[in-house]
C-alpha positions as CSV (number, residue, x, y, z in Angstrom):
1,M,-17.8,40.4,24.2
2,R,-15.2,43.1,22.5
3,F,-13.9,40.1,20.5
4,A,-17.1,38.5,19.4
5,P,-17.2,40.3,16.0
6,A,-13.8,39.4,15.0
7,A,-14.4,35.6,16.0
8,L,-17.4,35.6,14.2
9,A,-15.6,37.0,11.0
10,L,-13.1,34.6,11.4
11,S,-14.7,31.0,12.1
12,L,-17.2,32.6,8.7
13,L,-14.0,32.7,6.5
14,V,-12.9,29.3,8.2
15,A,-16.0,27.7,7.4
16,V,-16.6,29.3,4.0
17,N,-12.7,28.2,3.0
18,A,-13.6,24.7,4.4
19,S,-16.4,24.1,2.3
20,V,-15.3,25.3,-1.0
21,G,-12.1,23.4,-0.4
22,Y,-14.3,20.5,0.5
23,G,-16.7,20.6,-2.7
24,A,-14.2,21.5,-5.4
25,G,-13.3,18.4,-7.6
26,R,-10.3,17.5,-8.6
27,D,-8.6,15.9,-11.3
28,P,-6.3,12.5,-11.1
29,S,-2.8,12.9,-11.4
30,P,-1.7,11.7,-15.1
31,A,0.9,9.3,-13.2
32,A,-1.9,7.7,-11.5
33,V,-4.2,7.6,-14.4
34,A,-1.5,5.6,-16.6
35,L,-0.5,3.2,-13.7
36,A,-4.5,2.5,-13.6
37,S,-4.9,2.1,-17.1
38,E,-1.9,-0.4,-16.8
39,G,-3.0,-2.3,-14.2
40,R,-6.6,-2.5,-15.7
41,G,-5.0,-3.7,-19.3
42,Q,-3.1,-6.5,-17.1
43,L,-5.9,-7.5,-15.2
44,A,-7.9,-7.9,-18.4
45,A,-5.0,-10.1,-19.6
46,G,-5.0,-12.3,-16.0
47,Q,-2.3,-11.0,-14.6
48,V,-3.4,-10.2,-11.4
49,Q,-0.5,-9.9,-9.0
50,D,0.8,-7.4,-11.4
51,A,-2.2,-5.3,-11.6
52,I,-2.9,-4.9,-8.0
53,D,1.1,-3.8,-7.7
54,S,0.1,-1.0,-10.4
55,F,-3.3,-0.4,-8.8
56,E,-1.0,0.8,-5.2
57,A,2.0,2.4,-7.2
58,A,-1.0,5.0,-8.0
59,L,-2.3,5.1,-5.0
60,A,0.5,5.7,-3.7
61,V,1.3,8.7,-6.5
62,D,-2.2,10.0,-5.7
63,P,-3.8,8.9,-2.4
64,G,-7.3,10.6,-3.2
65,Y,-8.2,9.1,-6.8
66,T,-11.1,7.0,-5.4
67,G,-11.5,5.0,-9.0
68,L,-8.4,2.7,-7.6
69,Y,-9.8,1.5,-4.7
70,L,-12.5,0.2,-7.3
71,D,-10.1,-1.4,-9.1
72,L,-7.9,-3.2,-6.4
73,A,-11.8,-4.8,-5.2
74,E,-12.3,-5.9,-8.5
75,A,-8.9,-7.1,-8.5
76,A,-9.5,-8.7,-5.0
77,R,-12.8,-10.5,-6.2
78,V,-10.7,-12.4,-8.9
79,Q,-8.4,-13.5,-6.8
80,G,-11.6,-14.6,-4.5
81,L,-11.0,-12.1,-1.7
82,Q,-14.5,-11.0,-1.3
83,G,-13.8,-9.9,2.4
84,K,-10.9,-7.5,1.1
85,A,-12.5,-6.6,-2.0
86,I,-15.8,-5.2,0.5
87,H,-13.0,-3.7,2.3
88,Y,-11.9,-1.1,-1.0
89,Y,-15.5,-0.7,-1.5
90,R,-16.0,0.9,1.8
91,E,-12.8,3.1,1.6
92,A,-14.1,3.9,-1.6
93,L,-17.6,4.8,-0.5
94,E,-15.8,6.6,2.4
95,R,-14.4,9.2,0.1
96,E,-18.0,9.5,-2.1
97,P,-20.9,8.1,0.0
98,G,-22.8,8.9,-3.8
99,N,-20.9,6.2,-6.0
100,L,-23.0,3.9,-7.3
101,A,-20.2,1.7,-8.7
102,A,-19.1,0.9,-5.3
103,I,-22.6,0.4,-3.6
104,S,-23.0,-2.1,-7.0
105,G,-19.8,-3.8,-6.2
106,E,-20.2,-4.3,-3.1
107,G,-23.2,-5.8,-3.0
108,E,-21.8,-8.7,-6.0
109,A,-19.1,-9.1,-3.3
110,L,-21.6,-9.6,0.0
111,I,-23.8,-11.7,-2.6
112,E,-20.5,-14.3,-3.5
113,K,-19.8,-14.1,0.4
114,G,-23.2,-15.2,1.4
115,A,-24.2,-11.9,2.3
116,V,-27.3,-12.2,0.3
117,E,-29.4,-9.8,3.0
118,K,-26.9,-6.7,2.9
119,A,-27.0,-7.5,-0.6
120,R,-30.6,-6.6,-0.8
121,R,-29.7,-3.5,1.3
122,N,-27.4,-2.2,-1.1
123,L,-29.9,-2.6,-3.9
124,S,-32.7,-0.8,-2.0
125,K,-30.1,2.0,-1.7
126,L,-28.6,2.3,-5.3
127,E,-32.9,2.2,-6.0
128,S,-33.0,4.6,-4.2
129,L,-30.5,7.1,-5.0
130,C,-30.8,5.8,-9.2
131,G,-33.9,4.2,-9.5
132,E,-34.6,0.7,-10.9
133,G,-33.2,1.3,-14.3
134,C,-29.6,2.4,-14.0
135,T,-26.9,0.3,-15.3
136,E,-25.8,-0.7,-11.2
137,A,-28.9,-1.3,-10.2
138,R,-29.6,-3.9,-13.0
139,Q,-26.2,-5.7,-12.3
140,L,-26.9,-5.9,-8.7
141,A,-30.8,-7.2,-9.3
142,A,-29.3,-9.4,-11.7
143,A,-26.1,-11.0,-9.7
144,L,-28.8,-11.0,-6.4
145,E,-31.3,-13.7,-8.6
146,R,-28.3,-15.7,-9.8
147,G,-27.5,-16.1,-6.0
148,P,-24.1,-16.8,-4.4
149,S,-21.7,-18.4,-6.6
150,T,-20.0,-21.0,-4.3
151,A,-21.6,-22.8,-1.7
152,A,-20.6,-22.0,2.0
153,L,-18.6,-24.0,3.7
154,T,-19.4,-25.6,6.7
155,V,-18.3,-27.1,9.6
156,E,-20.0,-30.5,8.9
157,A,-17.9,-30.8,5.4
158,V,-14.9,-30.3,7.2
159,T,-14.5,-32.4,10.2
160,P,-12.1,-35.1,10.2
161,S,-13.4,-38.7,10.5
162,T,-13.2,-40.2,14.2
163,A,-12.0,-43.5,12.7
164,V,-9.3,-45.6,14.3
165,T,-6.8,-47.6,12.4
166,Q,-3.6,-49.4,13.7
167,N,-0.6,-49.1,12.3
């Protein structure tokens, strides 16, 4: 019992320091920002693999830069790797749960993958966070209206023919 006040004071000090460190925003490394900018230029020029290399180098410089995960997700979507893009969007959402661009991007990748109902959940989440008028919600709603861009591959489409021919 004689250590209770000291333990309480110490735990309060730790709690306050932890909350201040968690809540404080930070600026990304200038080197990571330069590499990310270079990667965006490469992605716009159609050099997808070079852009991914730049984004990954920037991530090595500053692993806490959430915007890089969004850039990597966009590059993965350009390559047609929607599952990988969804992974990067979810990484961004783990770091910033209210990131509207990550929620919208994940929804668009889900639509491209054919998971329309999950994308609708993302739209409802966006509408609850920012309303129906925000840019991200409008983009996702438009993507939902367009629907999946590619047809899902079915087993029947890839079933080999059973015809036997003689040599």
